[in-house]
N, C-alpha and C positions, 0 to 999 in steps of 0.2 A: 900352181897353187899349191903354198905351204899348208900341208894340215896344222889342223889346228891343236896342237899340245898342252895349253892353256886355256883357261876362261870355260865361257858355258856351255859348251860343247862336252866338255871332261865327265858333266854332271849324269851321273845316273841312279834311274828311278826303281824303285821296286816299291811295290803296296803289300808289306808284308809286317807292319809295324801295329799288334793287336789293344794297344792300352793310347792312343791317339784319340783327340774329339775335335771334329772340325769345329763344331758350333757351341764348344765350352759354355760359351757366355748364356745360351739357352738353361741355367742354373739357375737365374735370375726369374727366368719368367715361370719356370719350373716350378719354384719355390713359392710364387704366387697362386699357382694351382694347385700345388698341395696344402697350402694355408687356407684357400676356399673349399676345398676337398672337390675339386670339379668333378674326379673321376667317379666316385662313389655317386655325388650329385647323379651325374647321366645315370648310371646304372638303376638307381632309385628313380626316375623319372621317365625315361624311356624305356617301353614296353617291346619288344620287338622279337616278343616267345611266337617260336614257330615258325621265324621269318630265317628263309637259309642264308648266315651269316649274322645274323641278329642277337647272338652267345654276347652277354660283356660288354655292351655300346661305350661305356667310359673310355676304354682303351685304345679304343679306334677312332673314336672322337680324337683324345688324346694326343694322338698320333697324327692326324691330320692336319691339326691346330700347330702342334708344337713343328710339323713342316711347314705349314705354312709363316710362322713368326722369323723360321730358319731362311726364307724364300722360296718357297716350293709354289710353285703355280701348276704344278700337274700332278698327278696319283701317283704316278713312278717315283718323283723326287720324295718321297717319303722314306726311301732308301737311302737315303743320306743321313738318319738315324741308325740306321742300321750299322753302318762303318766304325769300325775300332770299337772301342768302348762307348761310343756314344750314346746307348742305351741307359748304360749307369746316371748318366747325367740326369735325364726327363723325368727319371723317377717311377717307370712304368713299363710294360711291356710294350716295344714298339713292332707293329703290327705288318706282313708282307703285302706291298702295291695288291698282288692281287688280290688279297682277304679283306681289304680294304674298298676294290673295287665292287666286291660282291655285298659290304656290309652296307654301300652307299645304293645300291639297288634293291637292298631291303624294305626300303622306305616307303609309304605311303604319305596323302594327304595329311589322315590324321596322326601318323609318326611324324611327320613336319611340325603339328601342331603341339609335339610333345618335347619335341626338338627347341621350339620357340618359348616354352616352359621355363626348360632347360637354363634359358638363355637366362628368360626373367631370373630365376634363382638365383641364377650366378652374379646377376649384377646388386639385384639386394645384399649377397653376399661381399659382393667389395665394396659399396658406397659404404653399409655397416661398418664394415673393417675401416673407413674415415677416404676412400677414394669418393666419396659423395658431397650432392649440395647440400644438406642438412636443410636447414629452413630457410637459405640464399634462396634469390630469383633463378629458376631455371630454364634459360632460354632453349625450343628447340626448334630446330631447322626440319620443316619436311620438303622431301624432293625424289623427283622419279632419273634414273638412268638408264642407258642402253649399254645393255652386254653383248657386244658383238659376237656371235659361232658363224664356223664355218660348216658348209655340208649340208644336207638337205634332212638328216636322220635325227635333227634334235627338236626331239618333242616338244610343240609350245612356241618352240621358236617360228618367229613372223618378221614381214616388212613394217614396223609401224612408219609414223610421222615422219622419221628421221633419212625414211628407205635403207634403213642397214638391217642386215636380217640377225634376230636376237630377241635377247628376252626384255622385259622393261619392268625390275624391280623397282618396289619404292623403298622410303628408308628415311629415318627419322633419328638425326645426328644431334649430342649435344652442343650449343657451339662454344663452349667453352675450353673443352678437350677436344672434341672431335668423335668423340666414342658412339656407337652407335645402340640407341637404344632400343630401336625396333627394323626390319625390315621382312619383306616379304617377297618373293619372288614371284613374277607374273607373267602369262603370254607375252610375245614381242608385239602383239597386236592391241593388247590394252590401251582402253584408253587412262589419259592421265589420273582422271577422279573417280576411277572402277574402285572398289573397297575401300576408298578412304575414310567414310565415316567408321566402320566398323574398326580399320587400323587406326582410326585417334581414338576411339573409347579404349581398345585393348591400349596402347601407349600409355594414353594420361593414368590406367586403372596402374598398368604396371612401375611406373616411376614412382606413383604415392605407395604401391605395396612398397618399393624400393628405399624408402624413408624420404623423400621431396614433401616436406610439408610447406615448402616458402611456395610462392606466385609461381605459377606458370604461365609461360607466355612463347606460343608456336608462331612460327615464320612460314608462309605459303607464297609460293611465285603464281601466277595468274594460271596456270593451269588444273588447280585445283581448286578455283573460284567455283562456289558453291554456295547457294543460302541456306540450304541442309546442311551444310557442312558447319556453315557459320553458326545455326540453330544448335548443331552437340555442340559447341566450344561454350556457345553461354549453357547450357543446362549444364554442360561438366564445372561451370568455373573457371573458365582458360582463356586466358587474355591473348590477342592474335594479330599480326598485321596480315591482310590477304591479298596479293595485287590481283587487280582486275585487266580487263582489256578495254581498253580505252577506246576501241573503235564502236562501239553498240549507240544507239542511238541515245538512250536517258543518257549515260557519261556522258556524250557529246555534248547534249544541251546543259549537265549539271556544270560541266567544267566551262563551259563557255559562259557562261552567267557570272564569273567570276568579276569581280571585278578589278581593274587594273591595278586599284592602289593595294587590293590584298595580297599582292604577289610580294616577297621576300626573295629579295638576291641574295644565293648561297655558291659559295667556292667551285669554283669549275678549273677542267686545265684548261690554260695556255692558249685563245682560237676558239671560244665559245662564252655562252653564258647562260646559267641556269637560277631559276628559281622557285620557290615552296608556297602554294597556297592550299587553304581547307576549305570543305564546304560539307553536304551531308548529301547522301542517296541513300532512298526508302530509307530515310527513317537513320543511317549508319552514317559516323564519321566520314569523310574522305578527304585522305591526303593526297596532293596533286605536285607533281616536278613537273615541271617543263624547263627544256632545254635547248639551244640552235648555235649553231656556226657565226663567227664574225668573223670580219676581217677580209684577207684573200681567198678564202674558200668559202667565203657564207653562199655563193652562186649551186654550190652542192650542197647546201643545207641552208635554205633560204627562210623557213616557215619555223615554228614551234613544233616540236615534236613532246606529246604530254606523257608520262607513266604515272599510274595512282594506284591507290591501296587503299582497303577499308580497314580502320580498327578501331580497338576498343580501351586504344591504351589513352592515356591523359599525357599535358606538355605542351609542350610551343610544337608548332607542325614539324618546325624544321629539324629539331631534335628529334622526333619520332621519326621522320624519315630518313635521319643519317643512319638511326637505330635500325629502320626495315633495311636499307642498304649493306647491313652487313652480314644480312640473309648469301649473300654472294661467297660465304667464305666454306658454306657447304660442300661445293664442287672441290674445295682442299679435300676433306674428308672424306668423301666419295672417290676421289684420284687415287689418296693414299689408300685406300680400300681397296681398289683394284688391282693398283701397282706395286704394293706394300703390301698383304694380306690375303693373295690366292685369287682374287676375282676377275683377277684379268680371262680365265679360262671355265668356262663349264665342261668338265672332261664326257659327261654321260651322255647318251642318247635318250636316258630317259628323264622326264620332269621331274619327278619326287626326288630323283638322288642328284641333281643339279640343285635341289632345293634345299637338300642336306648339306651338300658340300656350299653353298650360300651361309645357311648356318654357322656352318665350320669356320668359314670368311669371319664374318661377325664376332666369334665368336674370337680369334686368332687377332683380328686389329682392336677390339678391347682389351683383350690382353695386355698385348703391347703400352696399351696408357695407360689400362692402373699400374702396372709394372713400374712404368715412370714416374705416376701422380705415387703411389707409397714408397717407391725408393727413391723419390726426388732425385731424377735425371732428366727436369725440364732446367734448361737456362734461363736467365732470369728474362733473356732478349727473348726468346724462345715463345711463339704465341700459341701454336697448334704442332702435334707431336709429328715428327714425320717418323714412319717404319725403318724408311732406309739409312737415315742416319743414326739409330739408334741400333741394327743392326750392323751398320761398318763401328760405331765404335764399342759395343757391351755384346753383340748376341753372335757373331761370326768370328769367335774369337779361338784360335786354336789352342789345345793344350794336350798334355800329355798327364793320365790317370798314373800315379802314384801310390804308395804305400807308406805312410811312414808316421811309425810308432802304432802301427796298426788303425790311425785315420786315414778314408782315401781323400785324395790331394791332387788338386790341378793347378798343376804345372804351365804357368799361362808363359808369353813372353816377357821378356825381361826388356826396361824403356817403353811399355807400352803409353801412349799418351793421354791416356783417359783411365788407367789403374786405381789411382786414389778414388774418383767416382765411382767407378766399378764397387770397389770394397765395403765405400759406405753405401750404397745402394743394396748390397747384399748382407751386410749388418740394418740394416732400416727393414728389408722385407722381411727378414727372420722372427723381427720382433713383431711384427703384424699379431695382433690376437684376433683369432678367427671368429665371427660372430655366425653362429649357424643363422640358417632363414627358418 
């Protein structure tokens, strides 16, 4: 075999360039974080005095958050921000992974609540700076998910209804943008409804403080169905659509009493039919959708299947049903939070440390969306921002940091396909007027 004299094998590799930045596009996210004053806000809100590793929490939180935006899913991945000149791009001192692990373990339940308050204040700042709904209708999707873990030493991890070992966090997202408005880590064995009344009260208070002055509508799946939760929503003046389990005796009777002429056909994929009707259940409006297969596959599914939800919304049942079905898009935001913002992994055996990690992931997830909204990075044909897309186009950009006439300059690749959009976004973000909370 002839030796390769030219080609790929001729490249030598050295790691000796101190001015390279692996993720230079983080300057966009760091600009938003600086405009919102997140590091100082964290230091003022989270008090870890006397706790080992608790000094100046802001720089440690922002190290974790910027690492997550860059794609980190483990604490050790934060080292990517310490390579070359990366620290100069993010605008704060980058902490070592060992320091970050100690920091996360310094949290207790009370400190987690302080972290949640900090996220609420950050939300208020971002919305006041132009990323919020203002007086428009705010549609919120509430859902829970399973965060799978491995090993028996994760405190609070348990097997739930999915038979998967993990945690069972609950979260609420803004349907329009996918940003997470509130989230809380729960034990893996937690019932879906556990803590939902208090969670709802905190959520509504948070978005009202953040400047949401218009109508609020919350969508729930059947796991959250509870008359107590409905009572809380009515007391708070929040509209809702709440799925119910149709196999109960009372609902079966109510659905069975709907006359045949009341069913309105709706569009359904080829090979099936569907219709919508409405009735009342315990004094509340009940919208019902029925579906079944037709044609050669009808023997697999010969009878009607019913899906129903309670609501106080007005309008034709068909339109309200279509609105409620869009609750399914919350799964896209949850998947992006897990895969795109570091929540696919809980790094610690401590439940509170994992709760702090969740809060960091929420902040990273939202920073990506605020950067896209305030920087005008969302394309016209895109409905929800996907972190992986923004990371590929704008964040994971290599650059060399040089000094040009006394001004630090990031030299990025020529012919970058999204260079114009990047430059315009940076200009937009630098023009954002920070509105203190």
